[in-house]
N, C-alpha and C positions, 0 to 999 in steps of 0.2 A: 569589696576587695577580692572576695572569692571568685566572683564572676570574671574579674580582670585576670586573675591567675589562671583560671580555666581557659580563657581565650588565648593567653600566651602559650599554654600547654598544647592546645589544639593546633595553633600555628606552628609550633616547634615540631610536633608529631607529623604534621602534614609535610613539612620541609624535609624531614628525615626519610619518610617513606615515598616521596615523589620520585618519579623516574627522570633521569637526566639523559639528554641526547648529546652525543658527541660526534663530531665529524672527523673520522679517522680515515685517511686515504690509504693507510697501510693495512687494510682488512684482508687477511690471508685466507679467510674461510669462504669468501664469496667467489663463485666460479667466474672465469674470464668470459666464457661463451654462455650467454643467457638465452640463446635461441632454443636450445634443447631442453630447457627446464620445464617441468610439469606445473610449475607454480609461477605466480607473478612476482618479479623481484620487487623489493622494497624501494619506494621512492618513485615508481613509475606511475604516472597519471594517465589513465585511459579516458579519452573523451567518449562520452556516451552518445551513440548514434540514435538511440531510441528514447528521447526525453518524453516524460509524461506531462501532458498539458492539462490545465484545468478547464472546465466547460465555460467559465466566465471570460477567458481571454482567447477564445478560439473563433475562427471565422465561420466554419461550418460545423455545427454541433452534431454529435452522433445521434442516431435516432433508432428507436425500436421499430421493427417492421409493423406498420399500421398506426404508429403514433403512441401517445401516452395513454389514450383510452384502451387501446389494444393491450398495452403492457399491464394496465390495472386489471383488465378482465382475465388476462393470462394468469396473473398472480392469484386472483380470486378463484379461478377454476382449479389451479394446481396446488395451492397451499392447503394442507390438511392440518387443521388445528389440533394440536396434541391434547388439549384440555378443553372440554366443552364450556362455552360461555366466556372464554378468554377474549378480551377486546383491548385494542391499543395500537401503537405504531412500533414498527421495527425499523431502525435506521441502519442502512447498509451502504458500503462503498465498494467499488470495483473498478478495474481498468478495462476499457474497451480497446482491444488490440487493433492493429492495422487491418487484420482480416475480418474483424467484426466479432470475434469471440471474446468471452469474458475471462479475466484472470485476476488474481490477487483479491479475492472476495473477502471482505471483512465485515463483521457485524459490529456496529458501534454501540447500539443499545437494543436489547431484546426484552421480551416480557417474561423470561424464565420459562420453565416447563418445556425445555427443548425447542422453543420457537426459533432460536438462532440457528440451530442445525437444520430445521425445516426450511428456513429462509435461504440458507446456503444451497440446499438441495434444489429449491425452486429456481434460484438464480443460475445454477449450473445447467438447468434444463432449458434456459432461454434459447430461442433461435438466434442466429447471428444478426448483429446490428449492422446498420450502415455506418461505417466509421467516420470519425471526425477528420476535418481537413484544415490545414494551416499553410498558407502560401502555396496553394494548389498541390500540396503533398499530404498523403494520408499519414495521420499521426496517432499515437496512443493517447487516450483521454481518460482522466480520472472522473468518475461519475458517482454521484450519491443519490439515493432515493429513500423516501420513507415508504414502508409497506404497511398499509392500513389493514388491520385484522379485525373483522367483525364476527 
């Protein structure tokens, strides 16, 4: 019985504190001319001209200059292990832009001891990739890699 009453109390509290939206056409505070506004008006949907594609559903996949072996050797040469004897994999994702540069670098899993920061440093020092293509247009592609640390 206590659980039932607590459930009703939670539902009641959620109903009280939830936000209600109303459509009031007589809004006197919104400006008439929205072209000069420094912000985006509420309710305007902007279609994104730069969608991010996944590597699985793309026609021409982006490629590191020299291929996967060259990328692994680049990581091996430039990654400085912050702690001696640390081994494992660091998983990272990033977006390869239309010009081949990397952006939005994220570390999904690291080994601790500042290995994530070192992986970000190495990924930022990557040379430009050959970008991915979809329908003969250069597109942004989300790419994920495991970085093996020995």
